[in-house]
All heavy atoms as TSV, in Angstrom:
chain	resi	resn	atom	element	x	y	z
A	1	MET	N	N	4.088	8.424	-10.750
A	1	MET	CA	C	3.881	8.134	-9.346
A	1	MET	C	C	4.366	6.712	-9.056
A	1	MET	O	O	3.984	5.781	-9.737
A	1	MET	CB	C	2.379	8.261	-9.029
A	1	MET	CG	C	2.015	7.851	-7.643
A	1	MET	SD	S	0.275	7.939	-7.120
A	1	MET	CE	C	-0.672	8.325	-8.498
A	2	LEU	N	N	5.219	6.568	-8.092
A	2	LEU	CA	C	5.719	5.281	-7.596
A	2	LEU	C	C	6.600	4.529	-8.606
A	2	LEU	O	O	6.752	3.313	-8.479
A	2	LEU	CB	C	4.560	4.385	-7.149
A	2	LEU	CG	C	3.596	4.947	-6.128
A	2	LEU	CD1	C	2.407	4.011	-5.954
A	2	LEU	CD2	C	4.269	5.203	-4.803
A	3	GLU	N	N	7.156	5.212	-9.593
A	3	GLU	CA	C	7.945	4.528	-10.615
A	3	GLU	C	C	9.177	3.829	-10.048
A	3	GLU	O	O	9.613	2.811	-10.582
A	3	GLU	CB	C	8.396	5.500	-11.717
A	3	GLU	CG	C	7.297	5.972	-12.622
A	3	GLU	CD	C	6.493	7.121	-12.023
A	3	GLU	OE1	O	6.967	7.762	-11.064
A	3	GLU	OE2	O	5.379	7.359	-12.510
A	4	GLU	N	N	9.751	4.367	-8.967
A	4	GLU	CA	C	10.985	3.805	-8.424
A	4	GLU	C	C	10.768	2.551	-7.592
A	4	GLU	O	O	11.732	1.922	-7.179
A	4	GLU	CB	C	11.751	4.855	-7.603
A	4	GLU	CG	C	11.063	5.272	-6.317
A	4	GLU	CD	C	10.076	6.426	-6.499
A	4	GLU	OE1	O	9.758	6.807	-7.626
A	4	GLU	OE2	O	9.618	6.930	-5.475
A	5	TYR	N	N	9.520	2.175	-7.366
A	5	TYR	CA	C	9.215	0.997	-6.562
A	5	TYR	C	C	8.921	-0.213	-7.448
A	5	TYR	O	O	8.421	-0.064	-8.561
A	5	TYR	CB	C	8.007	1.273	-5.656
A	5	TYR	CG	C	8.296	2.314	-4.598
A	5	TYR	CD1	C	7.880	3.621	-4.755
A	5	TYR	CD2	C	8.995	1.977	-3.445
A	5	TYR	CE1	C	8.158	4.582	-3.796
A	5	TYR	CE2	C	9.277	2.930	-2.486
A	5	TYR	CZ	C	8.857	4.225	-2.660
A	5	TYR	OH	O	9.136	5.170	-1.705
A	6	PRO	N	N	9.192	-1.425	-6.920
A	6	PRO	CA	C	8.853	-2.635	-7.681
A	6	PRO	C	C	7.341	-2.831	-7.744
A	6	PRO	O	O	6.586	-2.139	-7.052
A	6	PRO	CB	C	9.527	-3.751	-6.876
A	6	PRO	CG	C	9.658	-3.216	-5.491
A	6	PRO	CD	C	9.822	-1.728	-5.636
A	7	ASP	N	N	6.889	-3.783	-8.554
A	7	ASP	CA	C	5.456	-4.037	-8.719
A	7	ASP	C	C	4.805	-4.558	-7.440
A	7	ASP	O	O	3.627	-4.322	-7.205
A	7	ASP	CB	C	5.209	-5.025	-9.852
A	7	ASP	CG	C	5.495	-4.409	-11.214
A	7	ASP	OD1	O	5.473	-3.166	-11.324
A	7	ASP	OD2	O	5.745	-5.169	-12.163
A	8	ILE	N	N	5.561	-5.284	-6.630
A	8	ILE	CA	C	5.082	-5.793	-5.349
A	8	ILE	C	C	5.977	-5.210	-4.260
A	8	ILE	O	O	7.184	-5.404	-4.287
A	8	ILE	CB	C	5.142	-7.338	-5.294
A	8	ILE	CG1	C	4.386	-7.966	-6.458
A	8	ILE	CG2	C	4.627	-7.847	-3.949
A	8	ILE	CD1	C	2.896	-7.754	-6.434
A	9	LEU	N	N	5.362	-4.503	-3.306
A	9	LEU	CA	C	6.127	-3.832	-2.267
A	9	LEU	C	C	6.083	-4.585	-0.951
A	9	LEU	O	O	5.098	-5.263	-0.641
A	9	LEU	CB	C	5.565	-2.423	-2.027
A	9	LEU	CG	C	5.884	-1.360	-3.054
A	9	LEU	CD1	C	5.086	-1.538	-4.322
A	9	LEU	CD2	C	5.614	0.007	-2.478
A	10	THR	N	N	7.159	-4.439	-0.188
A	10	THR	CA	C	7.182	-4.934	1.186
A	10	THR	C	C	6.470	-3.907	2.055
A	10	THR	O	O	6.160	-2.802	1.605
A	10	THR	CB	C	8.625	-5.093	1.687
A	10	THR	OG1	O	9.245	-3.797	1.705
A	10	THR	CG2	C	9.421	-6.040	0.798
A	11	THR	N	N	6.239	-4.246	3.306
A	11	THR	CA	C	5.607	-3.287	4.208
A	11	THR	C	C	6.498	-2.060	4.393
A	11	THR	O	O	6.000	-0.941	4.460
A	11	THR	CB	C	5.289	-3.917	5.578
A	11	THR	OG1	O	6.467	-4.517	6.105
A	11	THR	CG2	C	4.187	-4.942	5.471
A	12	GLU	N	N	7.791	-2.268	4.448
A	12	GLU	CA	C	8.723	-1.147	4.599
A	12	GLU	C	C	8.622	-0.196	3.407
A	12	GLU	O	O	8.545	1.031	3.575
A	12	GLU	CB	C	10.151	-1.675	4.733
A	12	GLU	CG	C	11.174	-0.590	4.977
A	12	GLU	CD	C	12.562	-1.161	5.186
A	12	GLU	OE1	O	12.695	-2.177	5.893
A	12	GLU	OE2	O	13.508	-0.578	4.636
A	13	GLU	N	N	8.607	-0.746	2.208
A	13	GLU	CA	C	8.500	0.077	1.003
A	13	GLU	C	C	7.149	0.784	0.928
A	13	GLU	O	O	7.068	1.950	0.534
A	13	GLU	CB	C	8.711	-0.782	-0.245
A	13	GLU	CG	C	10.128	-1.290	-0.386
A	13	GLU	CD	C	10.271	-2.380	-1.442
A	13	GLU	OE1	O	9.291	-3.115	-1.686
A	13	GLU	OE2	O	11.364	-2.490	-2.010
A	14	ALA	N	N	6.084	0.086	1.319
A	14	ALA	CA	C	4.746	0.687	1.291
A	14	ALA	C	C	4.655	1.846	2.284
A	14	ALA	O	O	4.079	2.891	1.972
A	14	ALA	CB	C	3.685	-0.370	1.597
A	15	CYS	N	N	5.229	1.678	3.468
A	15	CYS	CA	C	5.243	2.758	4.452
A	15	CYS	C	C	5.999	3.964	3.905
A	15	CYS	O	O	5.554	5.107	4.063
A	15	CYS	CB	C	5.892	2.295	5.753
A	15	CYS	SG	S	4.875	1.213	6.746
A	16	GLU	N	N	7.108	3.711	3.269
A	16	GLU	CA	C	7.904	4.793	2.679
A	16	GLU	C	C	7.130	5.503	1.573
A	16	GLU	O	O	7.088	6.732	1.513
A	16	GLU	CB	C	9.207	4.217	2.125
A	16	GLU	CG	C	10.132	5.242	1.514
A	16	GLU	CD	C	11.363	4.581	0.929
A	16	GLU	OE1	O	12.036	3.825	1.678
A	16	GLU	OE2	O	11.645	4.806	-0.259
A	17	ALA	N	N	6.481	4.729	0.716
A	17	ALA	CA	C	5.740	5.302	-0.409
A	17	ALA	C	C	4.558	6.141	0.075
A	17	ALA	O	O	4.271	7.205	-0.483
A	17	ALA	CB	C	5.247	4.192	-1.336
A	18	LEU	N	N	3.870	5.669	1.104
A	18	LEU	CA	C	2.697	6.370	1.619
A	18	LEU	C	C	3.048	7.396	2.698
A	18	LEU	O	O	2.188	8.161	3.126
A	18	LEU	CB	C	1.690	5.361	2.190
A	18	LEU	CG	C	1.013	4.461	1.161
A	18	LEU	CD1	C	0.247	3.342	1.855
A	18	LEU	CD2	C	0.099	5.274	0.275
A	19	ARG	N	N	4.293	7.337	3.159
A	19	ARG	CA	C	4.771	8.220	4.236
A	19	ARG	C	C	3.923	8.069	5.498
A	19	ARG	O	O	3.451	9.046	6.076
A	19	ARG	CB	C	4.820	9.662	3.772
A	19	ARG	CG	C	5.842	9.881	2.691
A	19	ARG	CD	C	6.088	11.348	2.439
A	19	ARG	NE	N	7.268	11.518	1.614
A	19	ARG	CZ	C	7.236	11.818	0.320
A	19	ARG	NH1	N	6.080	11.966	-0.289
A	19	ARG	NH2	N	8.351	11.958	-0.350
A	20	ILE	N	N	3.729	6.795	5.876
A	20	ILE	CA	C	2.983	6.479	7.096
A	20	ILE	C	C	3.790	5.466	7.894
A	20	ILE	O	O	4.753	4.868	7.392
A	20	ILE	CB	C	1.575	5.916	6.799
A	20	ILE	CG1	C	1.658	4.623	5.978
A	20	ILE	CG2	C	0.710	6.953	6.108
A	20	ILE	CD1	C	0.319	3.939	5.745
A	21	GLY	N	N	3.397	5.229	9.133
A	21	GLY	CA	C	4.060	4.255	9.987
A	21	GLY	C	C	3.503	2.854	9.789
A	21	GLY	O	O	2.483	2.650	9.127
A	22	TYR	N	N	4.188	1.906	10.428
A	22	TYR	CA	C	3.769	0.503	10.302
A	22	TYR	C	C	2.369	0.264	10.857
A	22	TYR	O	O	1.578	-0.454	10.259
A	22	TYR	CB	C	4.770	-0.423	11.015
A	22	TYR	CG	C	6.064	-0.571	10.273
A	22	TYR	CD1	C	7.211	0.086	10.702
A	22	TYR	CD2	C	6.146	-1.369	9.141
A	22	TYR	CE1	C	8.401	-0.050	10.018
A	22	TYR	CE2	C	7.331	-1.513	8.451
A	22	TYR	CZ	C	8.462	-0.851	8.893
A	22	TYR	OH	O	9.631	-0.983	8.205
A	23	ASN	N	N	2.062	0.844	12.015
A	23	ASN	CA	C	0.733	0.629	12.610
A	23	ASN	C	C	-0.366	1.132	11.685
A	23	ASN	O	O	-1.397	0.459	11.516
A	23	ASN	CB	C	0.626	1.305	13.974
A	23	ASN	CG	C	1.450	0.603	15.030
A	23	ASN	OD1	O	1.800	-0.558	14.889
A	23	ASN	ND2	N	1.768	1.319	16.104
A	24	ALA	N	N	-0.170	2.295	11.090
A	24	ALA	CA	C	-1.170	2.836	10.160
A	24	ALA	C	C	-1.313	1.928	8.941
A	24	ALA	O	O	-2.431	1.688	8.469
A	24	ALA	CB	C	-0.782	4.247	9.732
A	25	LEU	N	N	-0.196	1.401	8.447
A	25	LEU	CA	C	-0.247	0.503	7.292
A	25	LEU	C	C	-1.014	-0.771	7.623
A	25	LEU	O	O	-1.884	-1.196	6.866
A	25	LEU	CB	C	1.163	0.162	6.810
A	25	LEU	CG	C	1.216	-0.780	5.616
A	25	LEU	CD1	C	0.713	-0.086	4.348
A	25	LEU	CD2	C	2.607	-1.324	5.403
A	26	TYR	N	N	-0.715	-1.366	8.778
A	26	TYR	CA	C	-1.411	-2.594	9.164
A	26	TYR	C	C	-2.897	-2.338	9.402
A	26	TYR	O	O	-3.730	-3.203	9.124
A	26	TYR	CB	C	-0.759	-3.232	10.389
A	26	TYR	CG	C	0.600	-3.819	10.083
A	26	TYR	CD1	C	1.727	-3.442	10.800
A	26	TYR	CD2	C	0.768	-4.750	9.063
A	26	TYR	CE1	C	2.977	-3.976	10.520
A	26	TYR	CE2	C	2.010	-5.290	8.765
A	26	TYR	CZ	C	3.111	-4.898	9.502
A	26	TYR	OH	O	4.333	-5.438	9.209
A	27	ASP	N	N	-3.249	-1.150	9.896
A	27	ASP	CA	C	-4.665	-0.794	10.050
A	27	ASP	C	C	-5.355	-0.732	8.685
A	27	ASP	O	O	-6.475	-1.217	8.527
A	27	ASP	CB	C	-4.824	0.555	10.761
A	27	ASP	CG	C	-4.530	0.479	12.248
A	27	ASP	OD1	O	-4.482	-0.647	12.799
A	27	ASP	OD2	O	-4.335	1.550	12.864
A	28	LEU	N	N	-4.689	-0.127	7.697
A	28	LEU	CA	C	-5.257	-0.038	6.347
A	28	LEU	C	C	-5.425	-1.428	5.733
A	28	LEU	O	O	-6.440	-1.717	5.106
A	28	LEU	CB	C	-4.364	0.818	5.442
A	28	LEU	CG	C	-4.327	2.307	5.742
A	28	LEU	CD1	C	-3.273	2.991	4.872
A	28	LEU	CD2	C	-5.691	2.937	5.513
A	29	LEU	N	N	-4.422	-2.286	5.919
A	29	LEU	CA	C	-4.507	-3.649	5.379
A	29	LEU	C	C	-5.610	-4.444	6.082
A	29	LEU	O	O	-6.383	-5.151	5.433
A	29	LEU	CB	C	-3.164	-4.361	5.528
A	29	LEU	CG	C	-2.041	-3.852	4.625
A	29	LEU	CD1	C	-0.697	-4.398	5.089
A	29	LEU	CD2	C	-2.305	-4.226	3.175
A	30	GLY	N	N	-5.687	-4.308	7.390
A	30	GLY	CA	C	-6.687	-5.046	8.163
A	30	GLY	C	C	-8.112	-4.618	7.850
A	30	GLY	O	O	-9.030	-5.439	7.844
A	31	SER	N	N	-8.293	-3.337	7.582
A	31	SER	CA	C	-9.639	-2.824	7.287
A	31	SER	C	C	-10.042	-3.065	5.835
A	31	SER	O	O	-11.204	-2.903	5.478
A	31	SER	CB	C	-9.703	-1.331	7.579
A	31	SER	OG	O	-8.924	-0.604	6.651
A	32	GLY	N	N	-9.081	-3.419	4.990
A	32	GLY	CA	C	-9.377	-3.642	3.577
A	32	GLY	C	C	-9.317	-2.374	2.739
A	32	GLY	O	O	-9.572	-2.418	1.537
A	33	LYS	N	N	-8.984	-1.247	3.351
A	33	LYS	CA	C	-8.862	0.001	2.588
A	33	LYS	C	C	-7.680	-0.051	1.637
A	33	LYS	O	O	-7.697	0.574	0.582
A	33	LYS	CB	C	-8.719	1.191	3.535
A	33	LYS	CG	C	-9.962	1.477	4.330
A	33	LYS	CD	C	-9.764	2.649	5.250
A	33	LYS	CE	C	-11.005	2.876	6.100
A	33	LYS	NZ	N	-10.794	3.961	7.059
A	34	LEU	N	N	-6.655	-0.799	2.028
A	34	LEU	CA	C	-5.493	-1.040	1.179
A	34	LEU	C	C	-5.422	-2.535	0.946
A	34	LEU	O	O	-5.428	-3.318	1.897
A	34	LEU	CB	C	-4.215	-0.533	1.851
A	34	LEU	CG	C	-2.914	-0.740	1.087
A	34	LEU	CD1	C	-2.936	0.019	-0.236
A	34	LEU	CD2	C	-1.737	-0.297	1.922
A	35	LYS	N	N	-5.382	-2.931	-0.299
A	35	LYS	CA	C	-5.397	-4.357	-0.620
A	35	LYS	C	C	-3.967	-4.896	-0.684
A	35	LYS	O	O	-3.096	-4.284	-1.269
A	35	LYS	CB	C	-6.114	-4.585	-1.931
A	35	LYS	CG	C	-7.576	-4.187	-1.826
A	35	LYS	CD	C	-8.371	-4.572	-3.012
A	35	LYS	CE	C	-9.819	-4.236	-2.942
A	35	LYS	NZ	N	-10.290	-3.336	-1.963
A	36	GLY	N	N	-3.799	-6.033	-0.068
A	36	GLY	CA	C	-2.512	-6.717	-0.075
A	36	GLY	C	C	-2.759	-8.186	0.185
A	36	GLY	O	O	-3.904	-8.622	0.337
A	37	TYR	N	N	-1.702	-8.948	0.245
A	37	TYR	CA	C	-1.847	-10.373	0.553
A	37	TYR	C	C	-0.691	-10.806	1.439
A	37	TYR	O	O	0.345	-10.151	1.493
A	37	TYR	CB	C	-1.900	-11.219	-0.730
A	37	TYR	CG	C	-0.637	-11.166	-1.554
A	37	TYR	CD1	C	0.356	-12.129	-1.385
A	37	TYR	CD2	C	-0.431	-10.175	-2.497
A	37	TYR	CE1	C	1.520	-12.086	-2.134
A	37	TYR	CE2	C	0.716	-10.131	-3.252
A	37	TYR	CZ	C	1.693	-11.094	-3.062
A	37	TYR	OH	O	2.854	-11.050	-3.792
A	38	ARG	N	N	-0.932	-11.882	2.139
A	38	ARG	CA	C	0.102	-12.410	3.023
A	38	ARG	C	C	0.766	-13.606	2.367
A	38	ARG	O	O	0.112	-14.481	1.829
A	38	ARG	CB	C	-0.504	-12.818	4.346
A	38	ARG	CG	C	-0.924	-11.599	5.158
A	38	ARG	CD	C	-1.457	-12.004	6.477
A	38	ARG	NE	N	-0.354	-12.544	7.270
A	38	ARG	CZ	C	-0.250	-12.435	8.573
A	38	ARG	NH1	N	-1.188	-11.829	9.238
A	38	ARG	NH2	N	0.760	-12.957	9.215
A	39	ASN	N	N	2.075	-13.603	2.448
A	39	ASN	CA	C	2.882	-14.736	2.005
A	39	ASN	C	C	3.500	-15.294	3.277
A	39	ASN	O	O	4.545	-14.830	3.717
A	39	ASN	CB	C	3.936	-14.264	1.008
A	39	ASN	CG	C	4.717	-15.392	0.412
A	39	ASN	OD1	O	4.432	-16.551	0.684
A	39	ASN	ND2	N	5.710	-15.075	-0.384
A	40	GLY	N	N	2.807	-16.250	3.898
A	40	GLY	CA	C	3.219	-16.714	5.222
A	40	GLY	C	C	2.868	-15.635	6.233
A	40	GLY	O	O	1.731	-15.212	6.337
A	41	ARG	N	N	3.873	-15.129	6.931
A	41	ARG	CA	C	3.646	-14.064	7.915
A	41	ARG	C	C	3.941	-12.684	7.352
A	41	ARG	O	O	3.802	-11.690	8.046
A	41	ARG	CB	C	4.537	-14.311	9.130
A	41	ARG	CG	C	4.179	-15.589	9.869
A	41	ARG	CD	C	5.026	-15.782	11.085
A	41	ARG	NE	N	4.791	-14.677	12.007
A	41	ARG	CZ	C	5.545	-14.430	13.063
A	41	ARG	NH1	N	6.580	-15.199	13.337
A	41	ARG	NH2	N	5.277	-13.415	13.862
A	42	VAL	N	N	4.366	-12.628	6.106
A	42	VAL	CA	C	4.835	-11.380	5.508
A	42	VAL	C	C	3.791	-10.811	4.543
A	42	VAL	O	O	3.280	-11.522	3.683
A	42	VAL	CB	C	6.155	-11.635	4.734
A	42	VAL	CG1	C	6.654	-10.364	4.085
A	42	VAL	CG2	C	7.203	-12.217	5.652
A	43	TRP	N	N	3.480	-9.526	4.717
A	43	TRP	CA	C	2.543	-8.851	3.820
A	43	TRP	C	C	3.267	-8.410	2.561
A	43	TRP	O	O	4.402	-7.955	2.608
A	43	TRP	CB	C	1.955	-7.609	4.486
A	43	TRP	CG	C	0.829	-7.889	5.421
A	43	TRP	CD1	C	0.909	-8.008	6.771
A	43	TRP	CD2	C	-0.536	-8.078	5.077
A	43	TRP	NE1	N	-0.338	-8.262	7.291
A	43	TRP	CE2	C	-1.241	-8.302	6.271
A	43	TRP	CE3	C	-1.233	-8.077	3.871
A	43	TRP	CZ2	C	-2.602	-8.524	6.301
A	43	TRP	CZ3	C	-2.597	-8.297	3.900
A	43	TRP	CH2	C	-3.268	-8.522	5.098
A	44	ARG	N	N	2.570	-8.509	1.437
A	44	ARG	CA	C	3.034	-7.975	0.157
A	44	ARG	C	C	1.912	-7.098	-0.380
A	44	ARG	O	O	0.738	-7.487	-0.345
A	44	ARG	CB	C	3.350	-9.089	-0.837
A	44	ARG	CG	C	4.461	-10.003	-0.384
A	44	ARG	CD	C	5.775	-9.286	-0.372
A	44	ARG	NE	N	6.838	-10.208	0.000
A	44	ARG	CZ	C	7.869	-9.866	0.742
A	44	ARG	NH1	N	7.979	-8.642	1.191
A	44	ARG	NH2	N	8.791	-10.741	1.038
A	45	ILE	N	N	2.288	-5.924	-0.872
A	45	ILE	CA	C	1.287	-4.969	-1.338
A	45	ILE	C	C	1.577	-4.613	-2.791
A	45	ILE	O	O	2.649	-4.084	-3.097
A	45	ILE	CB	C	1.301	-3.689	-0.468
A	45	ILE	CG1	C	1.029	-4.036	1.005
A	45	ILE	CG2	C	0.271	-2.694	-0.951
A	45	ILE	CD1	C	2.222	-4.098	1.858
A	46	PRO	N	N	0.663	-4.913	-3.699
A	46	PRO	CA	C	0.868	-4.548	-5.104
A	46	PRO	C	C	0.898	-3.025	-5.274
A	46	PRO	O	O	0.157	-2.298	-4.622
A	46	PRO	CB	C	-0.348	-5.132	-5.819
A	46	PRO	CG	C	-0.875	-6.183	-4.900
A	46	PRO	CD	C	-0.554	-5.704	-3.521
A	47	LYS	N	N	1.781	-2.563	-6.143
A	47	LYS	CA	C	1.890	-1.132	-6.405
A	47	LYS	C	C	0.564	-0.571	-6.902
A	47	LYS	O	O	0.185	0.549	-6.552
A	47	LYS	CB	C	3.005	-0.865	-7.427
A	47	LYS	CG	C	3.244	0.584	-7.670
A	47	LYS	CD	C	4.460	0.959	-8.499
A	47	LYS	CE	C	4.982	0.018	-9.487
A	47	LYS	NZ	N	6.096	0.568	-10.267
A	48	ALA	N	N	-0.166	-1.342	-7.671
A	48	ALA	CA	C	-1.471	-0.898	-8.180
A	48	ALA	C	C	-2.438	-0.623	-7.029
A	48	ALA	O	O	-3.241	0.307	-7.103
A	48	ALA	CB	C	-2.050	-1.948	-9.119
A	49	SER	N	N	-2.362	-1.404	-5.952
A	49	SER	CA	C	-3.232	-1.185	-4.795
A	49	SER	C	C	-2.891	0.121	-4.094
A	49	SER	O	O	-3.785	0.839	-3.636
A	49	SER	CB	C	-3.094	-2.334	-3.798
A	49	SER	OG	O	-3.582	-3.521	-4.341
A	50	ILE	N	N	-1.614	0.423	-4.010
A	50	ILE	CA	C	-1.199	1.684	-3.386
A	50	ILE	C	C	-1.666	2.860	-4.224
A	50	ILE	O	O	-2.205	3.839	-3.705
A	50	ILE	CB	C	0.325	1.710	-3.169
A	50	ILE	CG1	C	0.684	0.673	-2.106
A	50	ILE	CG2	C	0.791	3.103	-2.776
A	50	ILE	CD1	C	2.136	0.560	-1.790
A	51	ARG	N	N	-1.497	2.752	-5.527
A	51	ARG	CA	C	-1.948	3.823	-6.433
A	51	ARG	C	C	-3.461	4.024	-6.295
A	51	ARG	O	O	-3.952	5.145	-6.186
A	51	ARG	CB	C	-1.560	3.478	-7.865
A	51	ARG	CG	C	-1.869	4.570	-8.861
A	51	ARG	CD	C	-1.380	4.241	-10.259
A	51	ARG	NE	N	0.069	4.277	-10.314
A	51	ARG	CZ	C	0.859	3.243	-10.635
A	51	ARG	NH1	N	0.326	2.084	-10.949
A	51	ARG	NH2	N	2.155	3.363	-10.663
A	52	GLU	N	N	-4.207	2.923	-6.261
A	52	GLU	CA	C	-5.669	2.975	-6.126
A	52	GLU	C	C	-6.066	3.620	-4.797
A	52	GLU	O	O	-6.974	4.453	-4.747
A	52	GLU	CB	C	-6.223	1.553	-6.214
A	52	GLU	CG	C	-7.709	1.432	-6.104
A	52	GLU	CD	C	-8.138	-0.026	-6.178
A	52	GLU	OE1	O	-7.704	-0.731	-7.099
A	52	GLU	OE2	O	-8.897	-0.445	-5.280
A	53	TYR	N	N	-5.381	3.252	-3.722
A	53	TYR	CA	C	-5.680	3.823	-2.413
A	53	TYR	C	C	-5.416	5.331	-2.397
A	53	TYR	O	O	-6.233	6.104	-1.885
A	53	TYR	CB	C	-4.844	3.140	-1.326
A	53	TYR	CG	C	-4.942	3.840	-0.001
A	53	TYR	CD1	C	-6.087	3.742	0.780
A	53	TYR	CD2	C	-3.905	4.644	0.455
A	53	TYR	CE1	C	-6.199	4.407	1.988
A	53	TYR	CE2	C	-4.004	5.317	1.655
A	53	TYR	CZ	C	-5.151	5.193	2.414
A	53	TYR	OH	O	-5.262	5.873	3.603
A	54	ILE	N	N	-4.309	5.766	-2.977
A	54	ILE	CA	C	-3.984	7.195	-3.009
A	54	ILE	C	C	-5.046	7.963	-3.785
A	54	ILE	O	O	-5.538	8.995	-3.326
A	54	ILE	CB	C	-2.591	7.419	-3.629
A	54	ILE	CG1	C	-1.501	6.883	-2.702
A	54	ILE	CG2	C	-2.359	8.904	-3.924
A	54	ILE	CD1	C	-0.123	6.835	-3.332
A	55	LEU	N	N	-5.403	7.467	-4.950
A	55	LEU	CA	C	-6.388	8.161	-5.776
A	55	LEU	C	C	-7.758	8.208	-5.095
A	55	LEU	O	O	-8.446	9.224	-5.141
A	55	LEU	CB	C	-6.496	7.501	-7.150
A	55	LEU	CG	C	-5.245	7.587	-8.022
A	55	LEU	CD1	C	-5.425	6.774	-9.287
A	55	LEU	CD2	C	-4.901	9.024	-8.340
A	56	GLU	N	N	-8.149	7.112	-4.457
A	56	GLU	CA	C	-9.433	7.065	-3.758
A	56	GLU	C	C	-9.434	8.001	-2.552
A	56	GLU	O	O	-10.396	8.709	-2.302
A	56	GLU	CB	C	-9.748	5.617	-3.314
A	56	GLU	CG	C	-11.034	5.491	-2.541
A	56	GLU	CD	C	-12.271	5.885	-3.317
A	56	GLU	OE1	O	-12.288	5.724	-4.560
A	56	GLU	OE2	O	-13.221	6.375	-2.679
A	57	SER	N	N	-8.339	8.008	-1.812
A	57	SER	CA	C	-8.248	8.858	-0.618
A	57	SER	C	C	-8.272	10.327	-0.972
A	57	SER	O	O	-8.824	11.154	-0.246
A	57	SER	CB	C	-6.979	8.550	0.152
A	57	SER	OG	O	-7.025	7.245	0.664
A	58	ALA	N	N	-7.680	10.676	-2.106
A	58	ALA	CA	C	-7.630	12.068	-2.540
A	58	ALA	C	C	-8.838	12.429	-3.400
A	58	ALA	O	O	-8.961	13.570	-3.828
A	58	ALA	CB	C	-6.347	12.323	-3.317
A	59	LYS	N	N	-9.696	11.450	-3.683
A	59	LYS	CA	C	-10.872	11.648	-4.523
A	59	LYS	C	C	-10.491	12.176	-5.913
A	59	LYS	O	O	-11.136	13.039	-6.470
A	59	LYS	CB	C	-11.872	12.614	-3.870
A	59	LYS	CG	C	-12.349	12.170	-2.527
A	59	LYS	CD	C	-13.238	10.954	-2.621
A	59	LYS	CE	C	-13.829	10.644	-1.266
A	59	LYS	NZ	N	-13.734	9.287	-0.860
A	60	ILE	N	N	-9.397	11.591	-6.417
A	60	ILE	CA	C	-8.922	11.970	-7.753
A	60	ILE	C	C	-9.415	10.921	-8.735
A	60	ILE	O	O	-9.331	9.737	-8.485
A	60	ILE	CB	C	-7.389	12.030	-7.796
A	60	ILE	CG1	C	-6.875	13.108	-6.849
A	60	ILE	CG2	C	-6.894	12.279	-9.207
A	60	ILE	CD1	C	-5.377	13.115	-6.682
A	61	SER	N	N	-9.889	11.356	-9.862
A	61	SER	CA	C	-10.308	10.417	-10.883
A	61	SER	C	C	-9.513	10.692	-12.151
A	61	SER	O	O	-9.358	11.828	-12.580
A	61	SER	CB	C	-11.800	10.551	-11.088
A	61	SER	OG	O	-12.140	10.889	-12.362
A	62	LEU	N	N	-8.975	9.626	-12.719
A	62	LEU	CA	C	-8.171	9.756	-13.954
A	62	LEU	C	C	-8.951	9.247	-15.141
A	62	LEU	O	O	-9.707	8.385	-15.112
A	62	LEU	CB	C	-6.860	8.988	-13.827
A	62	LEU	CG	C	-5.893	9.537	-12.779
A	62	LEU	CD1	C	-4.675	8.639	-12.688
A	62	LEU	CD2	C	-5.468	10.931	-13.134
């Protein structure tokens, strides 16, 4: 899962990986459901955070 993406994703890459729009992504980041950090005005999202969000949302446990 997500092997083709770098360890730190841009918002564009995160939207593509999650198949959601920018507004939905910013809502997830703002609510803390998806963990990321800001570098100035630009959000960066660790691939591990996306994986964690997917597994939690699907209630999958590995």
